[in-house]
C-alpha positions, 0 to 999 in steps of 0.5 A: 823119177824122171828121165832127164835123158830125154830132155834137152840138158838146158830144160832140166827142171828147177836151178839145177842145169845139171848137164850141159849139151854134150850131156856133161854135169856142169861144175856150177851143179857139181859144186851145189852138191858139194855145198849141200853135202858140206851143209849136212842140207838133205833136203837140198840133195834131194831136190838136186838129185830127184831129177837126174838119171841114174847115169848121171848120178853115178857121173856125179860120184866119180867127181865128187871126194869119198866124204861127199859121197858118203853124205849123198848116198844117205839121201838117194832114195832106194829106187834111184840108189838101185838104178845108180848102183850098176852104173858106178865105177868098180872102186867108187861102187865097192866105197859105196856099198860099204856105206849102205845098210844091209837092210837098205840095199836089199830093198834097193836091189829088188827093184833091179833085174836080177843080172844087175842085182847079181852084179851088185852083190858079186862086189860085196864082202862075204859077211855083207853079201850074206846079210844083204841075201838074207834080208831079201824074199826068198825068190829073188834070192834064189835068182841072185845066187843062181846067177852067181853060181855061173862063171864070171864074164859067162852068159849065165852070169850077165843073163836076166832070169826074167823071160816072157815064155809062151806055149806053142798053141798059145794065140796072139790073144792068149800072149796079150792077156798073159801079159796084162794079168801077170804084169809083176812075174815079166822083165822091165824091159822086153823084146822078144817072146820066146815060144817053147815045148813042153819040156821048156826049150825054145822053139821060136821067137816073136818080136813084140812088135809082130805081136801087136800087129796080129790078130788076136786069133792067130796062133804064134806058131805062125808068127814065131821065127828062128831065134839065137841060142846062147848057151850059159857057159859061153863067154860074154866077149863071144856073145857080144860077137853073136849080137854084133854079127846077127844084129840081135836085140835080144836072145834066149839063154838055154842051159846045158840041157836046152832049157830056156833059162833067161835071156840077154838083151841088147843093153847089156851087150852095149855095156860089155862092148864098151868095157872089152874095148876100154880094156883093150885100149888100156892093155895096149899100154899096159895099164889095168882098168883104172877108174876115177876112184883108184888109189895110187897104190892101185895105179902103180901095182898096175903100171910097174910090171910092164915097165920092168919088162920094158926096162929088160927089152930096153937094156937088150936094146943097148946091148946090140948098140953096144956091139957097135960101139967102135962104129959109133966112136969112128962116126958120130952121125951114126949116134945123131940119126940112129933113133930115128930108125928106132922111132919110124920103125916103132910107130909102123909096129904099133900100126900093124900091132893095133890092126892086128889086135882089133882083127882077132878082137872082132874075128876078122884076122883067124888061121884061114886068112892070117896069111893073106893079111900078113902079106898084105902087111909085108907089102905095105911095110915095104912101100911104106920103107921105100917112101919114108927110107927115101925121104929119111936118106934125103934129109941125111945127105942134105944133113951130113953130105954123105952119100953112103950114109944116106944109102945105109940110113934109107936101107935100114928104114926100109928093113925096119919097116918091113920088121915092124909089119911082120912084128906087129901081126905076128906077135899078137897071132902068136900070143892068141894062139898061146891063149895069151891076151894079145892087148897085154903084152904084144906092144912090149914085145913089138917095140923090142923088135923094133928097137932091137932090128932097127939098131942091128940093122942100120948100125950093122949096114954102117960097119958093112958100107961106111967102115 
């Protein structure tokens, strides 16, 4: 199977120019697949799909209806099916797996590394999982079952068990000869050779490029460098942080006794980083990971709880407004200007919150520098408050010609922007300290604080200054 990702998009062969210059499937190509599926033309579907990269096949599945996916998946060769499954959105993958026979799926999974195979098997129903595993050779089945025995989102679940390890006394020539003699036992893709002691504990690592440049009689002990070990129980987000911080291409994974049990490579980490970033972005809006295959009721269930919480905070803000009903009745201008204070405070709080959540995720914000970061955000809030407050006061004066009203809204904006800075940092810090995900809950609480403080300060000052 050729890899079209290495070609210019308009060089794809035959009449199916599948990708545009942005590496996105063209509408014309998707339409050809739909027509072939409608006609039940299997040979046409095979012709259209055979040159596609698995990632593009997965993308195609997202553009098709469930009925068309059911036809297309039947005509995917086992090797292409295997490489496509890990690339699919979760909802679509579940649907595809339901339509693949256990024997076919067992054959396809043998084409994958153990980590990718385990990720697919994990999504199967219990009876389907048992049927698929029973149809697999004992070695591959044991590797998958071992991977599934580790905690979800842990390094043990993420790692691939295929790894190239060599004893300390081997030479470069011994290692190269082993690679050539036993290719079936090696991972499909590897970057480092891990040197181990008799107990199979890593002593160091050798980059493949360094090995190939060395003479055959050089001992591995002379080439190896220290390695950063990952333990099987480390969270995948922490593993991604280690890879990013130390610029790793691969890393050995060890069990509780320090024995080498697998490796994690950078291609897995790229997926984890993208997944974590996607989750954080969605959670900032109070929604879950909604793929193209998500149904209406699943989306509703993910969104409605935080809308209910937001309703509660909005009612609280309304109660604050109700407390100043007399002031609002006496001066209509307050009602006109009141949303300005809350809106500006909300935007300022979102800015500080976004910076804080990102800093917490990347470990740039910790207890060691929290006070300094908080002080910086307060200073930023104060400077922004002076600038925006003066601007709003000027607009209010031109509009209503009331100097005291202009002073009131200017002070309210200043105070609310400082409060927004405090909330934007302290709320995610507090949630993180309570072992809650700051990206999920922070936006609702920050908005609640900026709205309530904005209304209370503006109307309170109005009561003191104007009435």
